[in-house]
N, C-alpha and C positions, 0 to 999 in steps of 0.2 A: 504494500500500500504506500502510495506517495505521501508527500508532506501535506498536501491539501486534504487527503483522505484522513490522515491522522488528526487533523484539526476538528473533524466532525464525528470521529469514532468515539466509542466508549458507551456508557450506559444511556446517555441522553443525546438527543439530536441537537439541541440548542445549548451552547455554552452559557454559563450563568452571566457573564459580562454582557452578552448580547441580549439576554432576557431583561437585564436591568436597564440597558440603554433603550430597549423598545418601550418599556414602561414609562421611562422619562419622556420619550418622544410623544407618546400618545397623550400624556398628561398636559402637554403644551398645545395640543390641537383643539380647534373649535369643532363644534358639531358638524358644520358643512365640510371641514377639512377631513374629518374622520370618515364621513360618508363617501367622500371623493376617492379615498384610498381603496374602497371595496369594489371599484369598477375600473376596468382597464383604461389606459390613456388612449389607445388606438388598437390596431389589430394585434400587436405583438408585445407591447411594453406596458409596464405598470406606471401609475401616477407617482411622480416625485413631489417632494415638498422641500424646497431649498431652505426655507426659513428655519427648519428643525434638523437639517442635514440628512434628510431621507432621500436616497437616490432612486432612480428607476432601474428596473432589470428587464432583460429581454428573454422572451419565451420563444421557442422554435419547435416546429414539428419534428418528430421522429416517427416511428422507431427504427426505420430502415437506414436512416442516416440523418445528418443535420440538414434541415430544410429552412434556411434563413432567407427571408424575403429581402430584396434589395433595399427596401425602406419599410418602416414600421406601419405605414398606412395601408399598404397593399397586401394582398394575400400571398403573392409570390409563387403560385402553383405554375410550374413550367419555366419560370425565370429566376429561380432562387440562386443564391451564390453556390458555385460548385463545391461538392463535398463527396466523400466516399459513399457510394450506394452499396450497402451491404445486402446480403440475401434477405428476403422478407421473413417474417416470423414463422411462416409455414415451413420454411427450410431450416431455420434455427431450431424450431421445435423438433424437427425430425433428426437433428444431430444428437439429441439427448445428451448434450455435452455442456455441463455447467462451466467448465474451464474455458471453453471456446466462447460461451455467452459472456463470461466475465471479460475476456480479452477484447471482444468486440465492444463491450461497454466502455472499457478503458480508452479505446481508440476514438469512440464517439465523444467521450468526455474531453479528450485532447483537442479534437476538432471544434467542439463547442467553445472551448476556451479561446482557441485561435480565431474563431469567427465572432467572438463577443456575445455568446449566448450563455445565459445563466441557468436556464431550466429547459430540459429536453422533454417534449411531450411524448412519453412512452415509458415502458413498454405497454402493449395491449394484452390483457389476459382474459378477455371475454372468451367463453368456451364456444366451441364449434358444435352447436346443437344440430345443425344440418349442413350437408355439403352445399346447400343452396345459399348459404350466407354470403352476401356480396363482398363482405370485408374479411372473409376467412383468411385471406393471404396475410392479413395484418395481425392475426392472433396465433398463439403458439400451439394450442392443442385442444382436443376434445376432453382432456383429462385435467382436473384441477391440481393434482400433485405435480405432474410434469410441468404444467404452465407456471405454477407458483415457484418451483425450484429454479427454472430457467429465468423467470422474471427477477427473482431475488439476485441471481448472479449478475444479470445485466445491470440492475440498479446499483449494486455494490461496485461494479466496474465503472460506471459513469460517475457516481458520486465520489469515488476515490480520487477523481481529478478536480474536486471542488465545484462540480456542476450538479444541479439538482435534477430530479426526474419527476414525472407525473404519471403514475400508474393509472391505467384507464381501461374501460369506461365503467364507473362504479354506479350501478350494477345491473345485471340482467338485460343488457343491450346486445342481445344475441342475433338480431336481424336488422336489416337496413330498411325494410318496408315499414313506413309509418314510424320511424325511430324517434321522431320529435313529439309524437302525441300518443303512441300506443302504450297501453297499460299492461305491463308484464305481470301476469298472475302466477305467483310462485308460492307453493306451500312452504311452511317454515323449515321443514327438514330438507327439502330440495334446495332451498335458498342457502342454508348453512353448509350442506355437504357438497354442493355443486357450485352455484354462482358466486358465493362469497369465499369459498375455500382457497382459491388461488390468490385472491387479494390478501386473505388472512396470513397465509404463509409468507408472502413477500413483504407485507407491511410490518409484521412483527420482527422478521429477521433482518431486513435490509433498511428499514426506516426511510422510505422515499420522502423527499421534501414535500411533495404535493401528491394529492389524489385528485383525479379528474372525474367529476360526476357525470352520469349519462344523461341523455336527453329524455328518456322515457319515464313514464310513471312506474312505480313499483307498488303493486297491490293498492292502487287508488291514489297515490301521492307521488307527484313528480320527484325524481331523485334529487333535484336541485333544492327542494324544500322539504326533504324527508328527514325530520329530526331523529327518528329512530335509527335510520341508516347512517347519517353523517355524524351524529353526536353519541347516541346511546351505544351503538355497536362499534363504530370506528374509534371514537374518542374514549368512551368510558370502558368498554369491554376490552378493546385491543390496545389501549394506552397510546394511541397515535398522537404524536407531538407536532406533526406538520400541518399543512393547510389543505383545504379543499377548494379547488377551482372548478368553474363550470366548463363543460364543453362549449365550443363557440356557438353562442345563441341558445343555450339550454335554460337560461333563467326565465321564469314566468312571473314570480312575485319576489322582488329583491328583498323587502323587509322580512318576508317569511323565510327566505333563504338564509339571511343572517341569523335569525332566531334558530334555525335548524343546524347551522354550523357551516354554511357556505361562505368562505372567506373572500373569494375573488370572483367577480363576474368578468368573463371574457367573451368577445372583445369589448370595446367601449360601448356605451349605451346611455340612454337618457333616463337613468333610474336613481341618480343621486338625490334629486329633490324629493322623490318618493320616500327614500330612507330618512331624510331629515324630517319630513312631515310626519312619518310614522312615529318617530321618537317624540316629536312635539305633541302629538295627539295622545301619547302614552300607549300606542299599540306595540311599540318596540322599546324595550328598556334600554336606556343609554349605557347601563352597565354591561348588558349583553353585547352591544355594539363595541364597547371598549375591549371586551375580551377577544372578540373576533379580529378587530383591527390590531390589537397587540400581537396576536399570533401571526397575523399576516406580516406585520413589520419585522418580526423576528426572522422570518424566512428571507425577506428582502435584505436585511442587514447581514444575515449569514451568507447569502449569495454574493453580496457586494464585497464582503471581507475576503472572499476566496477568488476574486477575479484575478486572472493571469493573462492579460492581453498580449503579452510578449511570448506566449506559448507557441513553439514551432510545431506544425503538423507535418509529419512525414507521409505524404499522400502515396508515395510509391510503396512504402512499407504497409500502409493500410490497404492498398490494392492487393498486395500479396496475402494479407490476412483475409480479405474478402474472397480471394480465390480458395484458400484453405477452408473457409467457412462454407462456401458453396459446395465444395467436394464433401465436407463433413456431413452436410445435411441431405445430400443426394441419396436416394434409396434404390438399391437393386431389387426390383420386385420379382424378377424371374430370370433364370439363366440356364435354360435347358442345354445340355451338352457342353456346358462351359464355353459357350460362344464368346462370352466376354471373359477377360480382355481380348481384344481383337488380335488374332494370330495371323497377320497378313504378311505374306512374303514380299521381299523387294521386287518391285516391278508390277505387282498386282494392283488392281483398282478397287478403291473404296467409293461406293456411291453415297454421297451425303445429300440427302433429299429433304426438302422442306424449307420454306421461306424463313422460318424461325432460326435456322442455322446461319442465315446471312443477316437478317434483321431481327435480333432476339427481342423477346419481351422479357425483361429482366426485373421488373418491379410492378407493383399494383398501381391502379389509377385512383386518384383522389388526393387527400391532404398529405399523405406520406410520400408523395412523389418527389424524388431527389434529382437534382441535376448532377450527374456523375462527373468525376474527374476524367474518366475515359471508360470505354466499353470494349470488352473482349467478345469476339464472336466464335462460334464453333468452326465456321468456314475458314477464318484466319488462323485458328489455333490448332486444328486437327492435323494438318500436314506436318508441321514441325514437331508435334507431340510423338509421332511414330519414331523419330530419330533414325529413320532409314528411308530409302527411296521407295516410297509408297505413293501411288497416283491417286489423289483425292479429286474426284469429279463431282460437280454440284448441279442439282436441278431444283427448281422452286416447288413443283408438285401441286400447288394450290394457289388460288388468288387471294386478294385482300380479304381479311376477316374469315379466311378459311373457305372462301367460295369455290365451288366446282369450276374447273377450267379444263376443258377436254384436251386442249393442246399441251398444257402444262402436265396433265396427267399422263398423256402419251409419252412425253419426253422423259418423265420420271421412270415410267415402266421400261422404256428402252435402255436407259442408263443402268437401272437395277439388273436387268438381264445380262448385261455385259460385264458386271463387276463380280468380285469375289465375295463381297458382303455389302449389304445396304444398311445405312444408318438413317432412320426416318425421324425427323424432328417435327413433332406435332404438339398441339396443346390448345389453350384457350386464348383468344384475342382479348384485348382490353375491353371491348364492347360487351363481353360476356361475364366479366367479374370486375366490379368497381364499387367503391364507396358510394353510398346513396341509393343503391338498387340491388336487390337480391337477384340471384339467377333464376330463370324460369325452368330450367332443367339442368341435369348434370351430364349431358351428352357433349361430346366434342363436336365441332363443326362438321357437317356432312362431308365437306371436301377433304377433311383430314382422315376420316374413317375410310373414305373411298381410296385415298392414297395408300393407306396401309394394305387394304385388300388387293389393290393393283400390284403393289410391290411384292407381296407374298405370293401372288400367282406366278411370278417369274423368278423369285429369289428366296429360297428357303432359309438362307443365312441373313435374316433380317433382325435388326435391333431397333426398337422403338424408344425414342427419348421424349419424355413428356415435359412440356413447359407450361405450368399451370400453378394456380395458387391454392387449389383445393381439389377434393376427390372428383374423379370423372368415371363414367362408365367406359368399359373396354370390350366391345362386342367381338373383337379379334383376339382377346387375351389367350384363348386356348391354342391358337394357331401360331402366334408369334413366339419364337424361342427365347428372346431376351427383351426385357422391359426395364428401362432405367427412369425413375422419377427424378427429374432435375429441378422441379419447382420454379419459382421466380428467383433465380440465383444471384441477383445483383450484378454489378458492373463487371465482375470477373467470372460470371457463370459459364461463359463460353469456353474459357481455358480450363476451368475446373472439370467440365464434362469431358473435354478432350483428355485430361489427365486420367479420368476413370476409364474411358473407353480403351485407352492404350495400355492401361495397367500401371501407369506411373503412380497412381493412387488407388488403394484398395477401398472400395466403398464400405461405409460403416453406418450409414443412416438407417433409422428405423421409423416406420410410420408413426406420426403423432396423432393421426386420425384414421378411423376405419374407412376403407374403400368398399362401399357396398356393391352388390351386383346390380341393384336397381334402387331408385329413390323410395319405392314403396317399402323397402326393408328397413328404412332408417327410423330411429326412435321417435322423432317429432313429426313424422310424415303427415299425420292427420291434423296437426295444429300449427304448422309452420307455413308462412311467417306469422299470420294472424288468424284469429278465429271468426272473422267476419263481423265482429261486434266492437271493434276498436281495442280488442285485447289480444295479447299473445299468451296463451295458456300453456304452461310447461307441463303438459299432460304426461310426459314420460317419467316425471318424478325423478328419483335418484338414479333411475336406469337410463342414463345417458351414455352415448358412445359405446365403448366395448362392453360395458356392463349390460346393455340392452341385448346385444347379440348373444352373449352368454346365457342370459336369463331366458330368452326366447328360442334358443338353439337355432339361430339363423346363421348360416354360413355366409360371411362376406366374401367379396372378391379377394381382398387382402386384409388381414386382421390388424388391429392396433398393435404396434410394436414390431411388426414384421419388417424384415430387411435381410438380404443375403450378402455374402462376402465372397471374395476370391479364395478364402481359406475356410477351414472348418473349426468348430469349437465343440468341446464336450464338457459336460457338467458332471462332476463326480461327487455324489452324496450331498447331504445337507446336515449340518451340525447346529443344534439349537441349545443355547444356554439361557435358561430362564431363572437361574438361581437368585438374581437380584430383582426380579420383576416386581414381586409384591412390595418390596421395600423401596426400590428406586425407580420403578417403572422402566427398567432397562432390560430388553431381551436381545441377545446377540445371535445372529445367524451367520454362519460361515458356509461358503460354497466354493469348491475348487473348480476353476475354469482353466482348460488347457487348449492351446492352439495346436490342433492335430493336423494342420495342413502344411503346405510347403512354403507359404509366404507370410510375412508379417501382416497383422490385421488387428482391427479394433472390434470389440463386441460390446453390446449393451446388455448387461445382466439386469433383469427385471424381477422385482419381488412383489408378489400379490398376496393378499390376505383375504380369507373368507371365513365367516363364522359358520360352524357346522350345523347348529340347531338354533337359529336366532328366534327370538320371541316376536320380532317384527320382520317384515320383508326386507331382505338385504341382498345386494348383488352376490352372485356366486363367488366372485373374487374382485378385489379392487387393487389397483396399483398403489403401493405405499412407499416404494423406494426403488432406486435404480443406480447403476454405476457403469461408466464406460471404461473399459480396460483395453490397454494396448499391449499385445503379446507377440513376441517373436515365435517362429516355428518351434514347437516342442516346449515352450515355456508354460508353466503352471502358476496361476496366481490364486491365492485364497482371498476371495472377495468377502468382505465383512460388512454387515449391516447392523446398525443399532436401532432398535424399535422402541418407541414409547407407548404409553397406554392410549394416546390419541390415535395411533395407527390401527388400533383395534376397535375404536369407538364409533358410535353413530350419534346423530343429534336426536335426542328424545324431546319432541315438541311438547308433549304433555308436561314433562318436568322442566322444560325450558333450559336445557343444558346438554352438554356432551356427556355421554355415559358409555361405560364399557361393562357389559355383563360378564359374569364368570361363566366359563364353559370351555368347550373345545373349539380350537381354531385351526384351520389349515393354512400353513405357510408354504407358498409355492414359488419356485424360482424358474424362470424360463427365458427363452429368446423372443417370445411374443406372448400376447394374451392367449393365443391359441396353441402355443408351443411350449408347454410346461415340461421342463426336463427333470426336475427333482422336487419333491414335496414331503412334508411331514406334518403330523398333527400334534398339537400341544394343548393340554388342559391348563388354563390360566385362571387364577383367582384374581378378582378385581376389587379394589377399594373405591372405584369411581363409578359406582352404581347409582341409579336414580333413587331419590328418596321414596320410601314406601308410603304412599298416601292413598286415601280413599275419599270418595265423595258420594253424594246421594245418587250420582249417575254411574258409579262403578258397578260393573256386572257382578251378579251374585257369586259366580264361580271364581272370579278374580278376588273378590273380597274374602272368600273362604281361605285363600292362601296368605292373607295378611296376618302377621303374627299377633296383632291385638284384636282386629275386627273378626278374624276367623273364629276364635273361641266364643265370641259374643253371638255368632250366628249358628253355633252348633245346636241350640235348642230348636231352631227352625228345621235343621236337617233331621233331627231326631223326630220331630213332629210329622214331617213328610213321610218318613219311613213307617211310623206307626199308623198313619192314616191310610197308606197304600195297602191294597188287598194282597199284594204279592211283592216279592223282591224285584220281579221284572217291571211291575208297575211303578215301584219306587224309583228304579233306575230311569225309567222314561220320564217321570216327574222331575227328577234332578236335571235331566237333559233339557227339558222344557223350560225350567226356571233358571238354568245356569246363566243364560244371557240376559236375564231381566235386570235392569238397573235397580238398585236398592230402593229408589223412590217408589217403585211399583208395589213394594211390600206395604207401604202406608195405605195405598188404594185398596189393597186386599185386606186391610185391617189387622195385619200381623204386627205392625208397629204404628204408633202415632208419629206425627211429624216431629214432635218434641223429642220422643224417644230416639228416632233415627238421627236427628241432628246431634243429640248428645253422644250417641255411639260413635258417629263420625269424628266429632271433636276429640273424644277420648282416644280413638285409634291414632289420629294424627299427632296427638300430644305424646305418643309413645308409651 
């Protein structure tokens, strides 16, 4: 960690001297001056107040790279100051590499300092509910643990350079359709275990300077004015010390937002007078305004204290990093007959087909669009990557936006037939996935599928390289021997793909999202993007992503966590040490992983946990930990995981807390969610159980198991058995009455209301 990072590390985010200075500044401000600070000055900067020595700071879009507009009044999309365009989050997510994510964060922090940016707007950790999500390329994964861990590493990397981050979009902004007005209806357990979990992991561990709230409503209240979300959960439960800013244009009621815990409205807007009036009317307490403004001033002062405008940015080194990152996130989906890496003899021809090889799509469309420092293409990179005299010939194959073109298709077919191997670059054009609009389907353009079919008809040695930001269908998947998912690989994606195709780099990416056979198989199919009534109902509950496919026993095209290598890995046994679990909540899992192939390679070891006999519906298994290991041929590494009680817990909505039940759990380790190599079961005792409470609505059979209420109900059981004419009738009566709420017993005259109320109170008193 650098010097700047050391200045903000430790137990708290804000040094005490900055806290004190912020309090002094706010004490000198008038009501209008305080209100003015809660709204942006323009598109990208905050309001300064020279009379009290408060500077302005600059915010800039991420998370693919620094997108700083030429001036703070304009949006700068398409004409921002050049910076390194790293692979999109879909690629970084598929790297499963926290060290790589941290390294990219450091580079982004350095470039932010060099460009005069104090806060980078990213990373994005909304979950990929559906492959139809138009902004999926900007999000890391369908899984909250993978998203949270990679976001944590990115945040720590950026902030180590004295530059803040803004983790986004808080929360349940999982679709683009109606994102500014749709009400996300999410039950409490799903909210906690899915939507909030990635944020919780990153916020608690990495302490981002800011959190960006989403546009949408959450269960009836706009996120920008949702006190339970911004204050009760984020501030009180998670102990968050930073500030909350709005997404650009997300504010609806500025005084209500301040009351809820929204510190900064972006961009500028005419809401300052409304804040002043609300205080003067008594609708907003000035004390509450002071708290919010003081916390905002703290972050401004922190950012200003860590400015390093003379920071040099080595764009060549960062381009090399972008190349490694693109290769690290690329996923080898299929490799029948070990067609890859390409074993082409000198003098042979490689047919490189597809306009994306010449004019790559390397990033998503929308606010994250970076002006790159340079761009590598597959067409330029592949000939030199072979390192020998290989003839690489090119054909476009399809027209703009993937349109069918008979002449181009015929030329591609002719070239493929004359070559030793064909590499076909296809994917999604920008018109098919962009911020602001969800996809209508998950199919590739018709011209791209036609191209694959045409090439396969004349060339059995065909490699398909996909360039896209999210899952697509592959009607030709059974016939194509090799498929490489290249994602939107950033400015160095072309050279990275050439490295993998020629074997200079061994692919090590694993899918961070499930690739379905068809959209109808996906968890949110019947409720995505909206339910037709202005709501987005998360009907899949906690069974999102790979958890849905496991529970429904639906086979995807390629499962979550899947990815092949040019070498092979074996997993030998699993050793579990739970001796300290009851006392310290620490369970150790060791797995031996060996590279049994002929070349060096990296593997992602994935650990999943499932409760064997849960009292509530739980996924078959859930990802809880992962580790990327780098092994030479013949090397063995003991991969160690340390698990805490939260790794075994679920959110008990009735108890209003995370709980872990005692019982048997399966701990499974594998190469994907569908490729479990070793597993073991362990009986664990928990001290983090839900409090045993009853109410008048508790079912009779449940109340019978309560240690206090159960004995009080035994006379009822005895009476039923005595009243019944036979044991069989008594059993039937018990079954009939077992699901009755206790309040029904007052209607039946078994208890009075006063008696039942007293029994419930006595049971809950212990």
